[in-house]
C-alpha positions in Angstrom: 67.6 96.0 77.0 69.6 93.0 75.8 73.3 93.6 76.3 74.8 90.5 74.6 75.4 90.7 70.9 74.6 87.5 69.0 77.4 85.2 67.8 80.1 87.6 68.9 83.1 86.7 71.1 84.4 89.8 72.9 88.1 90.5 72.8 88.2 90.3 76.6 86.6 86.9 76.5 89.2 85.6 74.1 92.0 87.1 76.1 90.8 85.3 79.2 90.5 82.1 77.2 94.1 82.4 76.0 95.4 83.0 79.5 93.3 80.2 81.0 93.6 77.7 78.2 96.8 78.3 76.3 99.5 78.4 79.0 98.9 81.7 80.9 96.7 79.9 83.5 98.4 76.5 83.2 100.7 76.3 86.2 104.0 74.4 85.8 103.4 72.1 88.7 104.4 68.6 89.3 102.2 65.5 89.3 101.4 64.4 92.8 101.2 60.8 91.4 104.6 60.5 89.6 106.5 63.7 90.5 107.0 64.5 86.8 106.4 68.2 85.9 103.4 69.2 84.0 103.6 71.4 80.9 107.4 71.0 80.5 109.0 69.7 77.2 111.9 68.5 79.3 109.7 65.9 81.0 107.7 64.9 78.0 105.2 67.8 77.7 102.1 66.3 79.3 99.7 69.2 79.6 97.5 69.9 82.5 95.4 72.9 83.4 94.2 73.8 86.9 91.5 76.1 88.0 89.6 76.0 84.6 86.5 78.2 84.4 84.1 77.9 81.5 83.5 81.1 79.5 79.9 82.1 78.8 79.2 81.6 75.1 77.7 84.3 72.9 74.1 85.1 73.7 74.0 83.0 76.9 73.3 83.7 80.6 74.6 81.6 83.4 71.9 79.6 85.3 73.1 78.3 88.6 71.5 75.0 89.3 69.8 73.7 92.4 66.7 71.9 93.7 63.2 73.1 93.1 59.6 71.8 93.0 58.9 71.0 89.4 55.3 70.9 88.3 52.0 72.8 88.3 51.6 75.3 91.1 48.0 76.4 90.4 44.8 74.7 89.6 45.0 72.2 86.7 42.2 73.8 84.7 42.8 71.5 81.7 42.5 68.4 84.0 45.5 66.8 82.3 47.3 65.8 85.5 50.5 65.6 83.5 52.9 67.6 85.7 52.3 66.8 89.4 54.7 68.6 91.7 57.9 66.8 92.8 61.3 67.8 93.9 64.2 67.5 91.5 67.7 68.9 91.1 68.9 70.7 87.9 72.6 71.0 87.2 74.0 74.5 86.4 73.9 75.4 82.8 73.6 78.3 80.3 70.6 79.5 78.5 69.9 82.1 75.8 69.0 85.5 77.2 66.2 85.8 74.6 64.3 83.7 72.1 66.1 83.1 68.8 65.3 86.0 66.5 64.4 86.2 62.9 67.7 87.8 62.1 69.5 85.0 63.9 67.7 82.4 61.8 68.2 84.3 58.6 72.0 84.3 59.3 71.7 80.5 59.5 69.8 80.3 56.2 72.4 82.6 54.6 75.3 80.4 55.7 73.5 77.3 54.4 72.7 78.8 51.1 76.4 80.0 50.7 78.1 76.7 51.8 75.6 74.2 50.4 74.9 76.1 47.1 75.1 72.8 45.2 72.8 71.0 47.7 69.6 73.1 47.6 67.7 70.5 49.6 69.7 71.4 52.7 68.4 75.0 52.4 64.8 73.9 51.7 64.9 71.6 54.7 65.9 74.4 57.0 63.3 77.0 55.8 60.6 77.9 58.4 57.1 77.3 57.3 55.7 80.8 56.8 52.3 79.4 55.9 51.7 78.7 59.7 50.2 82.2 59.8 47.3 81.3 57.6 43.8 80.9 59.1 40.7 80.0 57.0 38.7 83.0 58.2 41.5 85.6 59.0 43.6 87.9 56.8 47.2 87.0 57.8 48.9 87.1 54.5 51.0 90.1 55.5 52.7 87.9 58.1 53.2 85.1 55.6 54.9 87.6 53.3 56.8 89.7 55.7 57.4 88.2 59.2 60.5 86.2 58.6 62.4 88.5 56.2 61.3 92.1 56.6 63.7 94.2 58.7 60.7 95.4 60.8 60.6 92.0 62.4 64.3 91.2 62.7 64.2 91.4 66.5 61.1 89.3 66.8 61.2 85.6 67.6 61.4 83.2 64.7 58.3 80.9 64.4 57.3 78.2 61.9 60.3 76.2 63.0 59.7 72.6 64.0 61.7 70.8 66.7 64.0 69.1 64.2 64.9 72.4 62.6 65.5 74.0 66.0 67.9 71.2 66.9 69.8 71.6 63.6 70.1 75.3 64.2 71.7 74.7 67.6 74.2 72.3 66.0 75.1 74.9 63.4 75.5 77.6 66.0 77.9 75.4 68.0 80.2 75.0 65.0 80.1 78.7 64.0 80.9 79.9 67.5 83.8 77.4 68.0 85.1 78.2 64.5 85.2 81.9 65.2 86.9 81.3 68.6 89.7 79.4 66.8 89.9 82.1 64.1 90.1 85.0 66.6 92.9 83.1 68.5 94.8 82.8 65.2 94.7 79.0 65.3 92.7 78.9 62.0 92.3 81.3 59.2 88.8 82.4 58.3 88.0 80.2 55.3 85.2 81.6 53.2 85.7 78.9 50.5 84.1 76.2 52.6 81.5 74.3 50.6 79.5 71.2 50.9 81.1 68.5 53.0 84.2 70.6 53.6 82.9 72.9 56.3 84.0 73.4 59.9 82.4 70.9 62.2 83.5 71.0 65.9 83.5 67.3 66.4 85.2 66.6 63.1 87.9 69.1 63.9 88.6 67.5 67.3 88.7 64.0 65.7 91.2 65.2 63.0 88.6 64.9 60.2 88.8 68.6 59.4 92.0 70.5 58.8 91.0 74.0 57.7 93.6 76.7 56.9 96.3 77.1 59.6 96.4 80.5 61.2 99.4 82.7 62.2 99.3 81.5 65.9 99.0 77.8 65.9 98.9 75.8 69.2 102.4 75.1 70.5 102.9 71.4 71.2 104.9 70.8 74.4 105.8 67.3 73.1 109.5 67.7 72.5 109.2 65.7 69.3 106.6 68.0 67.8 106.2 71.7 67.1 102.5 72.5 66.8 99.3 70.7 67.2 95.5 71.1 66.8 93.3 72.2 69.7 92.2 69.3 71.9 89.1 69.0 74.1 91.5 69.0 77.1 92.5 72.6 76.3 89.1 73.9 77.3 89.0 76.3 74.3 86.2 74.6 72.5 82.8 75.3 74.0 80.2 72.6 74.7 77.4 72.3 72.1 74.4 74.6 71.9 71.3 72.5 72.3 67.6 72.7 73.2 67.1 72.9 77.0 65.5 70.0 78.8 62.0 70.5 80.2 63.4 70.6 83.7 66.1 73.2 82.8 63.6 75.4 81.0 61.0 75.3 83.9 63.7 75.9 86.5 65.1 78.9 84.5 61.7 80.3 83.9 60.8 80.5 87.6 64.0 82.2 88.4 63.6 81.5 92.1 67.1 82.6 92.9 65.6 85.9 93.9 63.1 84.3 96.3 65.5 82.3 98.6 67.3 83.0 101.8 69.9 80.7 103.3 68.7 77.7 101.3 65.1 78.4 102.1 62.5 79.4 99.5 60.6 82.4 100.9 57.9 82.6 98.1 56.8 80.3 95.4 55.8 81.7 92.1 53.0 81.1 89.6 54.7 83.1 86.9 58.4 84.1 86.3 57.7 87.1 88.6 56.3 87.5 92.1 52.6 87.9 92.7 49.6 86.3 91.3 48.7 89.0 88.8 49.9 89.7 85.2 50.3 93.5 85.7 53.3 95.5 86.8 53.0 96.6 90.5 55.6 99.3 90.3 54.5 102.9 90.8 56.0 104.1 87.5 54.4 101.4 85.4 51.5 100.2 87.5 49.0 98.3 85.5 51.2 97.6 82.5 51.2 94.0 81.3 54.2 91.8 82.3 54.0 89.5 79.2 52.5 89.2 75.7 49.4 87.1 75.9 45.6 87.2 75.2 43.8 89.0 77.9 40.3 87.9 76.9 38.1 86.9 74.0 39.3 88.8 70.9 41.6 91.1 73.0 45.2 90.6 71.7 46.6 94.1 72.4 44.0 96.4 74.0 42.4 99.6 72.8 44.1 102.3 70.7 45.8 104.8 72.9 46.4 102.3 75.7 47.6 99.0 74.2 47.8 96.6 77.1 50.9 94.6 76.0 52.1 96.5 72.9 51.8 93.3 70.9 49.2 92.4 68.3 51.2 89.3 67.4 54.7 88.7 68.8 57.0 91.4 70.2 60.8 92.0 70.1 62.5 89.3 72.1 63.9 91.7 74.8 60.5 93.2 75.6 59.2 93.5 79.2 61.4 92.9 82.3 63.7 89.9 82.5 63.3 87.4 85.4 65.8 87.1 88.2 68.1 85.0 86.0 68.1 87.8 83.4 66.0 85.9 80.9 63.4 87.7 78.7 60.0 86.5 77.7 60.0 83.2 79.7 56.2 83.7 79.8 54.3 84.8 76.7 55.4 86.0 73.3 56.0 82.5 71.8 55.9 79.1 73.3 59.3 77.4 73.2 60.4 73.9 72.2 62.3 71.9 74.8 64.3 68.7 74.3 62.0 66.2 76.0 59.7 63.6 74.5 56.2 64.1 75.9 54.6 61.5 78.2 51.6 62.4 80.5 53.2 60.5 83.4 56.8 61.6 83.0 56.6 63.4 86.4 56.4 60.0 88.1 59.1 58.3 86.0 62.1 60.5 85.2 65.0 60.9 87.5 65.2 63.2 90.4 68.6 64.5 89.2 68.7 66.1 85.7 65.3 64.7 84.7 64.9 64.1 81.0 63.0 61.8 78.7 64.4 61.3 75.2 67.7 59.6 75.4 68.8 57.8 72.2 72.3 56.5 72.8 74.5 56.3 69.8 78.1 55.4 68.9 80.4 56.6 66.2 80.6 54.5 63.0 84.1 52.9 62.8 85.9 51.2 60.0 87.3 47.7 60.1 90.5 49.0 61.8 88.5 50.7 64.5 89.0 54.3 63.2 86.2 56.9 62.8 84.9 56.7 59.2 84.9 59.8 56.9 82.3 62.5 57.4 78.9 62.3 55.7 77.9 64.4 52.8 77.0 67.3 55.0 80.4 67.3 56.9 79.1 65.6 60.1 80.6 62.7 62.0 78.6 59.6 61.3 76.8 57.8 64.2 74.6 54.7 64.5 72.3 53.4 67.2 73.9 51.2 69.8 73.0 47.6 69.3 72.1 44.9 72.0 75.6 43.5 71.5 77.2 46.9 72.2 75.6 47.2 75.6 75.2 43.5 76.5 77.2 43.7 79.7 75.8 47.1 80.9 73.5 47.4 83.9 72.9 51.2 83.9 70.9 51.0 80.7 69.5 48.2 78.5 68.6 49.7 75.1 69.8 52.5 72.9 66.4 54.1 72.4 65.0 55.1 75.8 62.2 57.4 74.7 59.8 54.6 75.6 61.4 53.6 78.8 58.8 52.5 81.4 56.0 52.9 78.8 55.1 49.2 78.9 57.6 48.0 76.4 59.2 44.6 77.2 62.8 45.7 77.4 62.1 48.4 80.0 60.4 45.9 82.3 62.8 43.0 82.2 64.4 42.4 85.6 68.1 42.4 86.2 69.9 39.4 84.7 66.9 38.5 82.5 67.0 37.8 78.8 66.2 41.1 77.2 67.3 40.7 73.6 65.0 42.9 71.5 65.1 40.4 68.7 63.3 37.8 70.9 60.7 40.1 72.4 57.6 42.0 71.5 58.6 45.6 72.0 55.3 47.1 70.9 53.9 49.8 73.2 51.0 52.2 73.4 53.1 55.1 72.1 54.6 53.5 69.0 54.2 55.5 65.8 55.5 53.0 63.2 53.1 51.8 60.4 51.1 48.8 61.5 51.7 49.3 65.2 49.5 50.8 67.9 49.4 54.6 67.7 48.0 57.7 69.5 48.4 61.4 69.4 51.4 60.8 71.7 54.4 59.0 70.1 58.1 58.9 70.2 58.1 62.0 67.9 56.0 64.0 70.3 57.9 66.9 72.0 57.1 69.2 74.8 56.7 72.9 74.4 56.2 75.5 77.2 55.8 79.1 78.1 52.6 80.4 76.6 52.4 82.8 73.7 50.7 85.8 72.1 47.8 83.4 71.2 47.4 82.0 74.7 45.4 82.9 77.8 47.2 83.6 81.1 47.0 80.0 82.3 49.7 78.8 79.9 52.1 81.5 81.1 52.9 79.5 84.3 56.2 77.6 83.7 54.6 74.4 85.2 52.1 74.0 82.4 53.1 71.8 79.4 51.8 70.9 76.0 53.0 68.7 73.2 53.3 68.6 69.4 54.8 66.3 66.8 58.5 67.2 66.3 57.9 67.6 62.5 55.1 70.2 62.9 55.4 73.9 63.5 53.1 76.8 64.4 53.0 80.6 64.4 53.2 80.7 68.2 56.2 78.3 68.8 59.8 79.4 68.8 62.8 78.3 70.8 66.0 79.3 72.6 69.2 77.4 73.1 71.0 76.1 76.2 74.5 74.9 76.9 75.9 72.4 79.4 78.2 73.8 82.1 81.3 71.7 82.7 82.9 71.7 86.1 81.4 72.9 89.4 77.9 74.4 89.8 79.0 77.8 91.0 80.6 80.3 88.7 84.0 81.5 90.0 84.4 85.1 90.9 
C-alpha cells in the first residue's frame, strides 16, 4: 500500500531541513579563496552551506538515474517505427509514487474556487472534462456523474485532464508545497485570506514580489546591518518545481531496471515493468493473478464474476497491484499518462543522448525600463516572454527560443554556424506547423506524448517503450498523469 501521504511534510523532514538549511548543517568554515569566514556576522555574514542533501517532496519517490536502452523492446505490431532502441542517460530525479488521484485534483479545484472566487473562468479552465466517458452506443452516464466527485472514486486516477491542465496542476502543487514548508518552519503565517493575484507563488516570493504574513520564526540575516530576511534559493529550503516527467524519465522509471543489474551490467531486459514476458503473477500465493489493469481480449475488461482477472472494470485505485523496483505503482495499465515531450515520429534519432527531451521553449522574465521584474500578472504569476532573435544573437548553443520544431525541416534549425539565421528574413514553415494558413498534419507543435497503456488497452501498450500522441488541448477517459521533480546536486542519494 502507498505509504506517502499527499501534500504533507512530515515533522522529521522539516526538522532535517532546518538543520541542513538554517544553520544547523552550515559549518562555520573559512573560504579557501579569501580566508574570510563563512556564516559569521563579524566577517560580513556571507552564507554558505556544505553537504546539502535534497529532501524528497510530498508524494515523490527518488529515482536514481543512469544509462539505459530507450525504445521498443518487442515487435512493433503497429509498424510505426517511432521509438527505435538507442542508449541514453537520464539524470536522477523524483517521481510520484502513484498517478494523481481524483481527491488530489479536487483539492486543487477547491483551492482555485476559494482563492479565485471573483475569477470563475480560472475554475472553469481547470475542470476536467467529465464527458470523456460518453460513447454513442454505451451507457457510461454513471461515470460522467460520479467518477470525479463521488468518494467511492477518491483514490482512483483523475482522467479527463488535458496536458495543459496537468501542467497547471503541477505548478499549483509546487506553490502549495513550498508555502506549507515556510509555514511549518514559522517563516510565514498561514494566510487563508489570499485571493486573486495576491496568492503565494514560489517564484514571486523568491523575487520579492510576494510578502505574505511574517511568521514567528523569521530567517535570521547574518548581514551585520540587517536583522531578518526572506528565504533565498541558496538556502535550499524551497523545493524545485513539480512538473510532468520527460518521456525518457518516464520510460526509464517505468522499466525499473535497478533490480536487474549487477556491477553495472544489465542481467535481464524487460518487456514490462516486471520480469518475464507474461502479464500474470508467477508467485505461488497469487499465481495467475493479473499484474496490471488492461483489456485481456475482445469485450473482456475484468473477467468473469467470482474470478475477476484484474479487479477493474474501468480504472482501479492508484496503489493497486505491485510496485516496480523503484517503488512506483501502475506504470503499466490503469491509465495512460501524459509526459512533457512534443511528439515526433523520428525523435529517437534526433534528441540528445543526455537528458533527451523535445519541447524546449526558452523564455525570459519581462523587465521594466529600469531592468527590474515587472509586477505579477492577474493570476499572481511572474510574467515571461519568448526570447527574441536579438536576445540570443551571440549564442551558439541554441539559435531560437521555440525548439519544438528543431530539426523538423524549418530553416532556422538547419542554418550552419555563423550563417544569417534571422527568423524575420526566412521562411520558417515546416511540415508540423499548426497555424492557420500553414501546412498541417495530425502531428503539430501542440501534440504531446502519452505512455503506459490503460484499462481500455491491450497488453501491447503496457510496454514502456510504446508511445502514442494526442493534442495537448484534448483529454480522454483513459489518460491521467503523475508529477516529477528535478534532483539538484549529485545523482546518488546520501545515506
